C-alpha positions as CSV (number, residue, x, y, z in Angstrom):
1,X,65.6,181.3,137.0
2,X,64.6,179.3,133.9
3,X,66.5,180.0,130.7
4,X,63.9,181.7,128.5
5,X,65.2,180.1,125.3
6,X,64.8,176.6,126.8
7,X,61.4,177.2,128.4
8,X,58.4,175.1,127.4
9,X,56.0,177.9,128.1
10,X,56.6,181.6,128.7
11,X,54.0,184.3,129.4
12,X,55.1,187.9,129.6
13,X,52.6,190.6,130.6
14,X,49.8,188.6,128.9
15,X,46.3,190.0,128.7
16,X,43.3,188.2,127.1
17,X,39.7,189.2,126.4
18,X,36.9,187.8,124.4
19,X,35.6,190.3,121.9
20,X,34.9,193.7,123.5
21,X,34.5,192.2,126.9
22,X,36.7,192.8,130.0
23,X,40.0,191.1,130.3
24,X,39.8,187.6,131.7
25,X,43.6,187.5,132.1
26,X,45.6,190.6,133.1
27,X,49.4,191.0,133.1
28,X,50.1,187.3,133.5
29,X,53.8,186.5,133.6
30,X,55.4,183.1,134.3
31,X,57.9,180.6,132.8
32,X,57.6,176.8,132.8
33,X,60.9,174.8,132.3
34,X,61.2,171.4,130.6
35,X,60.0,168.5,132.7
36,X,58.1,170.6,135.2
37,X,54.8,169.7,136.9
38,X,52.3,172.3,138.1
39,X,48.8,172.4,139.3
40,X,46.7,175.3,137.9
41,X,44.3,176.4,140.6
42,X,41.8,179.2,141.4
43,X,38.1,179.8,141.8
44,X,35.6,179.2,139.1
45,X,35.8,182.1,136.6
46,X,39.4,182.9,137.4
47,X,40.5,182.2,133.9
48,X,42.0,178.7,134.1
49,X,40.5,177.4,130.9
50,X,41.4,180.6,129.1
51,X,45.0,180.2,130.2
52,X,45.0,176.6,129.0
53,X,43.6,177.7,125.6
54,X,46.5,180.1,125.2
55,X,48.9,177.3,126.0
56,X,47.4,174.8,123.5
57,X,47.2,177.5,120.8
58,X,43.4,177.6,120.5
59,X,43.6,181.4,121.1
60,X,46.1,184.2,120.9
61,X,46.7,186.8,123.5
62,X,45.1,190.2,123.3
63,X,48.4,191.7,124.4
64,X,51.8,190.5,125.7
65,X,53.9,187.6,124.7
66,X,53.1,183.9,124.8
67,X,56.0,181.6,123.8
68,X,55.6,177.8,123.4
69,X,58.8,175.8,123.0
70,X,60.7,179.1,122.5
71,X,58.4,180.3,119.7
72,X,56.3,183.5,119.9
73,X,52.8,182.3,119.1
74,X,51.9,185.6,117.4
75,X,54.7,184.9,114.9
76,X,53.7,181.3,114.0
77,X,51.9,180.9,110.7
78,X,48.6,178.9,110.6
79,X,50.3,176.3,108.4
80,X,53.0,175.7,111.1
81,X,50.5,175.3,114.0
82,X,49.5,171.6,113.4
83,X,53.2,170.4,113.7
84,X,53.6,172.4,116.9
85,X,50.4,171.2,118.4
86,X,51.5,167.6,117.9
87,X,53.9,168.2,120.7
88,X,51.1,169.2,123.1
89,X,48.7,166.7,124.7
90,X,45.4,168.1,125.9
91,X,42.7,166.6,128.1
92,X,39.4,168.6,127.6
93,X,36.6,168.7,130.1
94,X,34.2,167.7,127.4
95,X,36.4,164.8,126.3
96,X,36.1,165.5,122.5
97,X,36.2,161.8,121.6
98,X,35.4,160.6,118.1
99,X,32.0,159.0,118.6
100,X,32.2,156.8,115.5
101,X,35.5,155.3,116.4
102,X,36.4,152.6,119.0
103,X,38.2,153.3,122.3
104,X,41.3,151.8,120.7
105,X,41.1,154.0,117.6
106,X,40.5,157.1,119.6
107,X,43.7,156.5,121.7
108,X,45.7,155.4,118.6
109,X,44.9,158.6,116.6
110,X,47.9,160.7,117.7
111,X,50.3,157.9,116.8
112,X,48.7,157.3,113.4
113,X,48.7,161.0,112.6
114,X,52.5,160.9,113.4
115,X,52.9,157.9,111.0
116,X,53.6,155.3,113.6
117,X,54.1,151.6,112.9
118,X,50.7,149.8,113.3
119,X,52.2,146.8,115.2
120,X,53.9,149.2,117.7
121,X,50.7,151.3,117.9
122,X,48.7,148.2,118.9
123,X,51.2,147.2,121.5
124,X,51.5,150.7,123.1
125,X,47.8,151.5,123.0
126,X,46.8,148.1,124.5
127,X,49.4,148.6,127.4
128,X,48.1,152.0,128.2
129,X,44.4,151.0,128.2
130,X,45.3,148.2,130.6
131,X,47.0,150.8,132.8
132,X,43.9,153.0,132.9
133,X,41.6,150.0,133.5
134,X,39.9,149.9,130.1
135,X,41.3,146.7,128.6
136,X,37.8,145.2,128.5
137,X,36.4,148.2,126.6
138,X,39.0,148.4,123.8
139,X,36.5,147.8,121.0
140,X,33.7,149.8,122.5
141,X,32.3,153.0,121.1
142,X,32.4,156.1,123.3
143,X,28.6,156.2,123.5
144,X,28.7,152.9,125.5
145,X,31.0,154.4,128.2
146,X,30.4,156.1,131.5
147,X,31.6,159.7,132.0
148,X,34.6,158.4,134.0
149,X,35.5,155.9,131.3
150,X,35.3,158.6,128.7
151,X,37.6,160.7,130.8
152,X,40.2,157.9,131.0
153,X,40.0,157.4,127.2
154,X,40.7,161.1,126.7
155,X,43.6,161.0,129.1
156,X,45.1,157.9,127.3
157,X,44.8,159.7,124.0
158,X,46.5,162.8,125.3
159,X,49.5,160.9,126.8
160,X,50.0,158.1,124.2
161,X,52.4,160.1,122.1
162,X,54.6,161.3,125.1
163,X,54.1,165.0,124.3
164,X,56.5,167.6,125.4
165,X,53.7,169.5,127.1
166,X,50.6,167.9,128.7
167,X,47.6,170.2,129.6
168,X,44.7,168.7,131.5
169,X,41.5,170.6,132.4
170,X,39.9,168.9,135.5
171,X,41.1,165.4,134.4
172,X,39.9,163.7,137.6
173,X,36.5,165.4,137.8
174,X,34.5,162.3,136.7
175,X,36.4,159.5,138.4
176,X,36.6,158.2,142.0
177,X,39.5,158.9,144.3
178,X,41.3,155.6,143.6
179,X,41.2,156.2,139.8
180,X,42.1,159.8,140.3
181,X,45.3,158.8,142.2
182,X,46.2,156.3,139.5
183,X,45.8,158.9,136.8
184,X,48.0,161.4,138.7
185,X,50.7,158.7,139.0
186,X,50.4,158.2,135.2
187,X,50.9,162.0,134.7
188,X,53.9,161.8,137.1
189,X,55.4,158.9,135.1
190,X,55.1,160.9,131.9
191,X,56.7,163.9,133.7
192,X,59.6,161.7,134.8
193,X,60.2,160.9,131.1
194,X,60.5,164.6,130.3
195,X,57.0,165.9,129.7
196,X,56.0,169.2,131.3
197,X,52.6,168.8,132.9
198,X,50.0,171.4,133.8
199,X,46.8,170.2,135.5
200,X,43.9,172.5,136.2
201,X,41.9,171.3,139.2
202,X,39.6,172.3,142.1
203,X,40.4,169.2,144.0
204,X,42.3,170.5,147.0
205,X,42.5,167.1,148.7
206,X,44.2,165.7,145.6
207,X,46.6,168.6,145.4
208,X,47.5,168.2,149.1
209,X,48.8,164.6,148.4
210,X,51.5,165.9,146.0
211,X,54.3,168.4,146.4
212,X,54.1,169.9,143.0
213,X,54.0,173.7,142.6
214,X,50.9,175.7,141.9
215,X,50.0,178.4,139.5
216,X,47.1,180.1,141.2
217,X,44.8,182.3,139.2
218,X,42.5,184.9,140.9
219,X,40.7,187.9,139.5
220,X,42.7,187.5,136.2
221,X,46.1,187.6,137.8
222,X,48.5,184.8,138.7
223,X,50.2,183.9,141.9
224,X,53.0,181.3,142.2
225,X,52.7,178.9,145.2
226,X,54.8,176.2,146.7
227,X,53.9,174.1,149.8
228,X,51.0,176.4,150.5
229,X,53.1,179.6,150.6
230,X,52.0,182.3,148.1
231,X,54.0,185.0,146.4
232,X,53.0,187.7,143.9
233,X,56.3,187.2,142.1
234,X,56.2,186.1,138.5
235,X,55.8,182.3,138.4
236,X,59.0,180.6,137.5
237,X,60.9,177.5,138.4
């Protein structure tokens, strides 16, 4: 079992609802250790995006305990949230790029917010953009890019600061299979350097090519899976 104090993410009997509506998550319990890698799976409407929103601190649970880096999110002040969020990289389905800034400046943003050296920023950003195949688009604005290119910019921005936790919502949904595999290898490399990775995806073919564990959501509850075998036990490494 994972040491709770050292866990990156811990959910304990978590429920979540929007307004007065029904719960979209019910009694969700799992623990993710440092440097773990999980696919988040489940049918549309199962609550994957809601679970990710709790993990990147966009929402708070309706009940239960959510802890990020050992801190109960309900006890964290609003003033302390930005510093905590800087340790979390997020790849959104809708990209959320800054349309008035170049590809380079979008990817460099987390490093600049953290006060990085500009010479080192240029080196690291340029290297990463070469890796994701966007070295020729470095000065382009997002409006000139295809959906797949925007996706790669969003991924580069999320991983550039080597966050402690990386959350990705369908990160390969707008790219072909070759680029999808390359992006997964990038996530694995980040994971080997110590980042815990959670990737929400419907792509069963992609999942089958890797041996990473699954958190499977269905009807608001969570199921832990490994190598295709399911268990209703609380998910934990």
